[in-house]
N, C-alpha and C positions, 0 to 999 in steps of 0.2 A: 560689483555687487550682483550683477546678473549671473556671473559664473558661480558664486556662492549658492544662489537659489536653485540652480539646475545641475549642480555638480553630481548628485547621485544618479541622475538620468544619463549623464555622459560617461559614467564609469563603465568599463568593460564588464560584461556579465560572464560568469563562469559557465561555459556550455558543458552539459553532460556531467554535472557534479554527482559523484556517487559516494555513499557512506558504507563502511564495513559494518555488517550486521550479524552474520552467523557463519559458523563453520559448515561447509558443505556436507561433511561426513555425518553431521548430526541431524540432517534433514531426512524425514521419512515420507511415506505416502499420506500420513495423517497430518493435517494442518497444525502448525505450532505457532503460537503467538510470540512475537519478538517486539521489544521496545528499543528505540534508538533515538539518538539526538541529532538534530540538524541545525547547523549555524545558519542564520539568515539575517539579511539586512533589509530594512524598510526605510528608505530615505537615509537619514543619519543615525537611525536607531538599530543597534545590533542586538540580537537576542538568540536564544537557543530554544528550539521547539522540540518537544518529545513526541515522537510519532510511533505508530504501531503498524505492523504488517503481519499477515497470516501467510506463512511460507510452507510449501510442501513440494514433493516431487510428483509429477503426473505419471500416467501409465507408461510414457515414453522415457521417463527418467529425467525430464526437463524440470527446472526449477520454476515454480509459479508463486509469485508473491502478490497478494491481494491487499488492497486497502480495506480497512474495517468499516468504512463509512457507507451506511445504507443509502442506496440510490432513491429511496422513497422520500424520506424527510431528514436524512443526515444523522440518525442515531448510530450507535456502534453495534455491529453484529458480533456474535460469538459463535464458536464452532461447537456443535454437538451439545448445545445448551438448552434444547427442548426435547424432552423424552418422547413426545409425539412424532417428532421428525428427526430420527437419528441420522448421523452422518451428513448433516447439512449445516450451513451457516443460518443462523436465525436472528432476526431483529426483535428484541423484546418490546419495542415501542408500539409497533402496529402489525407485527406478524409476518413481515417480509421474510422470504426463504430463498436460499441460493444453494447450488450444487458446490462440490469441492473446487471446481474451476471458476466459480463465481456467477454461473448462469442464473438469471432470475427465474424463480419458480412461482412466486405468489407476491402480490401487492406491488412490489417495486417495478418501475417501468424499464429499467436497464440493468445489465449485469454489473457486478462490483468492478470498480476500476482496479488496475494492476500497477505495480511498480516496474519500471525498467530494471532489468537485472543484468549483472555480469559476474563472472566467476574468475578470480585470480588467486593463485597460490593456495587453493583449497578454501577460500573464503567467498561468501556471497556478499556482493555489494548491491545496494539499492539506489536507484536514481529517482527520476521524476515520476509522478503519478500520471498514468495515461489511460485512455479508454481500453477496456478489456479486448484483447485480440485473440484470446484462447478459445472463447466460445463464439459460436456463429449465430 
């Protein structure tokens, strides 16, 4: 009976799971919003979560994929959605603003988190959400 109760805890976790999200050739310097699905397991419950990422190439040509979750109170940020602050991510809830690399400019205490990324056969794959390492 004990084995049944703790079985999900004892299962091997997949390390470094990545999901195919976008073709690398379609990515520009302007952030683009991509939605993708991630299969997840919580105990015995399997589900599929729909996630969002803002993906762009930085000035060095590297792929930057940011989480849209504002670091102030968790609302969703949009790109270039406030005419008073062009070329920035903006949170409509409380006015947090971020640079294209996710650096916090106003209200939010931290930069936007980023996704781990890898490129294989011309496709961008996204992994776990991690603290932003692009901005200092």
